[in-house]
Legacy VTK file of the C-alpha trace (Angstrom):
# vtk DataFile Version 3.0
C-alpha trace
ASCII
DATASET POLYDATA
POINTS 203 float
34.789 -17.259 -68.137
35.174 -15.522 -64.501
33.583 -12.474 -63.466
36.214 -9.554 -63.181
35.505 -6.390 -61.136
37.172 -3.878 -62.980
38.803 -0.760 -61.380
35.991 1.378 -61.945
33.628 -1.194 -60.098
36.268 -1.765 -57.206
36.271 2.304 -56.687
32.564 2.269 -56.566
32.254 -0.715 -54.145
34.754 1.047 -51.903
33.051 4.426 -52.002
29.847 2.433 -51.138
31.300 0.722 -47.984
33.033 3.702 -46.718
29.523 5.459 -46.911
27.745 2.907 -45.295
30.459 2.796 -42.409
30.067 6.802 -42.161
26.406 6.373 -41.846
26.630 3.648 -39.270
29.223 5.736 -37.330
26.808 8.816 -37.327
23.915 6.966 -35.702
25.259 6.636 -32.457
25.818 10.509 -32.461
21.954 10.836 -33.176
20.819 8.629 -30.792
22.915 10.287 -28.224
21.570 13.732 -29.028
20.542 15.582 -25.729
18.358 18.474 -25.036
20.010 21.752 -24.425
21.523 22.083 -20.847
19.215 24.153 -18.354
20.411 26.390 -15.422
18.921 24.609 -12.278
19.217 24.841 -8.538
17.618 23.144 -5.355
14.543 25.072 -5.430
12.497 22.382 -3.146
15.292 22.042 -0.550
13.200 23.716 2.149
10.530 20.919 1.458
12.963 17.961 1.472
13.700 17.699 -1.945
17.587 18.208 -2.623
17.198 17.402 -6.279
17.997 20.200 -8.726
15.059 21.947 -10.831
14.231 24.365 -13.382
11.092 26.459 -13.536
9.199 25.602 -16.662
8.764 28.895 -18.853
5.561 30.438 -17.674
4.610 28.270 -14.914
4.779 30.853 -12.083
1.967 32.749 -13.974
3.133 35.971 -12.610
2.843 37.682 -16.007
0.119 35.732 -17.322
-0.380 32.661 -19.366
2.018 33.430 -22.081
2.841 29.979 -24.010
0.106 27.988 -22.255
-3.034 26.761 -24.137
-6.076 27.285 -21.916
-9.559 25.981 -22.084
-12.103 27.331 -19.212
-9.186 28.244 -17.243
-7.740 31.605 -15.986
-5.189 33.301 -13.811
-6.074 34.148 -10.164
-4.359 36.051 -7.517
-3.518 33.264 -5.134
-0.061 31.704 -5.124
1.311 28.850 -3.299
3.479 30.827 -0.913
2.246 28.969 2.238
3.247 25.450 0.917
6.910 26.538 0.134
6.376 27.899 -3.188
7.237 31.202 -4.500
4.748 32.484 -6.433
1.863 35.190 -5.880
-0.450 34.080 -8.756
-1.718 30.496 -10.018
-3.565 29.016 -12.708
-7.156 27.879 -12.079
-8.687 25.049 -14.152
-12.600 25.180 -13.835
-14.652 21.962 -14.307
-14.146 20.503 -17.554
-11.503 22.691 -18.411
-7.856 22.055 -19.594
-4.444 23.591 -19.402
-1.660 22.537 -21.738
1.934 23.706 -20.981
4.500 25.323 -23.384
6.602 22.703 -25.082
9.829 21.686 -23.693
12.760 19.119 -24.912
12.733 15.733 -22.881
15.337 13.168 -23.149
16.710 10.480 -21.057
18.317 13.073 -18.739
15.025 14.634 -18.073
13.531 12.041 -15.592
10.840 13.759 -13.698
8.896 16.774 -12.811
6.734 18.246 -9.884
4.435 21.168 -9.458
2.149 22.719 -6.749
-1.444 22.147 -6.969
-4.774 22.592 -4.869
-8.325 21.244 -5.425
-10.705 24.280 -5.252
-13.833 21.738 -5.650
-14.168 18.192 -5.581
-17.067 17.428 -8.389
-18.033 13.937 -8.492
-16.129 10.934 -6.989
-13.342 13.272 -5.566
-12.500 14.856 -8.811
-8.596 13.886 -9.077
-6.436 15.832 -11.250
-5.008 13.859 -14.308
-1.723 14.785 -16.080
-0.630 13.635 -19.476
2.317 13.857 -21.350
1.766 15.111 -25.062
4.313 14.706 -27.781
4.576 14.244 -31.351
6.211 11.203 -33.225
8.337 11.146 -36.514
5.533 11.374 -38.798
4.004 14.480 -37.054
1.002 12.724 -35.325
0.415 13.586 -31.502
0.044 11.130 -28.605
-0.637 11.418 -25.194
0.507 9.045 -22.238
-0.454 9.234 -18.631
2.087 10.804 -16.174
-0.295 10.244 -13.190
-3.167 8.033 -12.663
-4.940 10.863 -10.583
-3.957 13.371 -8.040
-5.927 14.063 -5.038
-5.858 17.324 -2.508
-7.370 18.104 0.624
-7.999 21.577 -0.364
-4.907 23.288 0.492
-1.822 23.874 -1.400
0.594 20.679 -1.732
3.688 19.705 -3.940
2.997 16.885 -6.254
4.677 13.500 -6.158
7.795 13.133 -8.332
6.226 12.221 -11.716
8.241 10.668 -14.337
8.721 12.156 -17.783
11.405 10.000 -19.942
10.471 6.702 -18.681
6.750 7.516 -19.357
7.561 7.761 -22.947
7.221 4.636 -25.238
10.410 3.223 -26.774
9.602 4.342 -30.185
9.251 8.060 -29.066
12.068 10.205 -30.603
15.248 10.248 -28.551
14.887 14.222 -27.635
11.292 14.876 -28.135
9.295 17.860 -27.548
6.704 17.420 -24.790
3.824 19.125 -23.517
2.139 18.677 -20.218
-1.743 18.423 -20.229
-3.614 19.176 -16.935
-7.395 17.845 -16.776
-9.355 17.945 -13.602
-11.735 14.895 -13.490
-15.491 14.566 -12.875
-16.376 18.185 -12.822
-13.642 19.242 -10.176
-11.875 22.202 -10.406
-8.021 22.673 -9.718
-5.272 25.361 -9.282
-1.711 24.904 -10.288
1.548 26.479 -9.970
5.271 26.294 -10.606
6.092 23.345 -12.625
9.485 22.245 -11.760
11.512 20.130 -14.257
14.276 17.729 -13.113
17.280 17.897 -15.712
19.278 15.369 -14.189
19.293 11.577 -14.212
18.449 9.833 -10.844
LINES 1 204
203 0 1 2 3 4 5 6 7 8 9 10 11 12 13 14 15 16 17 18 19 20 21 22 23 24 25 26 27 28 29 30 31 32 33 34 35 36 37 38 39 40 41 42 43 44 45 46 47 48 49 50 51 52 53 54 55 56 57 58 59 60 61 62 63 64 65 66 67 68 69 70 71 72 73 74 75 76 77 78 79 80 81 82 83 84 85 86 87 88 89 90 91 92 93 94 95 96 97 98 99 100 101 102 103 104 105 106 107 108 109 110 111 112 113 114 115 116 117 118 119 120 121 122 123 124 125 126 127 128 129 130 131 132 133 134 135 136 137 138 139 140 141 142 143 144 145 146 147 148 149 150 151 152 153 154 155 156 157 158 159 160 161 162 163 164 165 166 167 168 169 170 171 172 173 174 175 176 177 178 179 180 181 182 183 184 185 186 187 188 189 190 191 192 193 194 195 196 197 198 199 200 201 202
């Protein structure tokens, strides 16, 4: 005897199919979710960089280090004005210290960042400054990826190269993920950093 789908079963099948279609239709919306818009301007135009940037919260250090997690690091009355910046104070990371920035949102429209830095002491082997991106996956576990292979300085304030954000994150990272910047002087060196600038537009 042939199997007959009764009306109630037909309705169940239709509801299930419509539910699946609605779910699939929602996927692109989730995947394209973007970080909140940030007001930005050409903060580095005097240095030849005409991209728009916004200042990462607390990274001018004029009011202390609120939002930052510091190990063997402190604020000093030494800004980066001579290098084209606009800050009277900076954050010094002493040998074997670490500075972790406040968290901020990164998606495909947040491609890069720059900051001012000065090497205060070289330690061993030149003592570069390493910068990492720290983020949490969908299971709550933390991960770090390198944003630079080591920055060097001649002892004067200088603007860092353009360092990638979104493209440095692995493909399996969430679409709009909360990231922290981790600054670590290497080989016993000491560094000062100031004014971390985030580019909110895709190049």
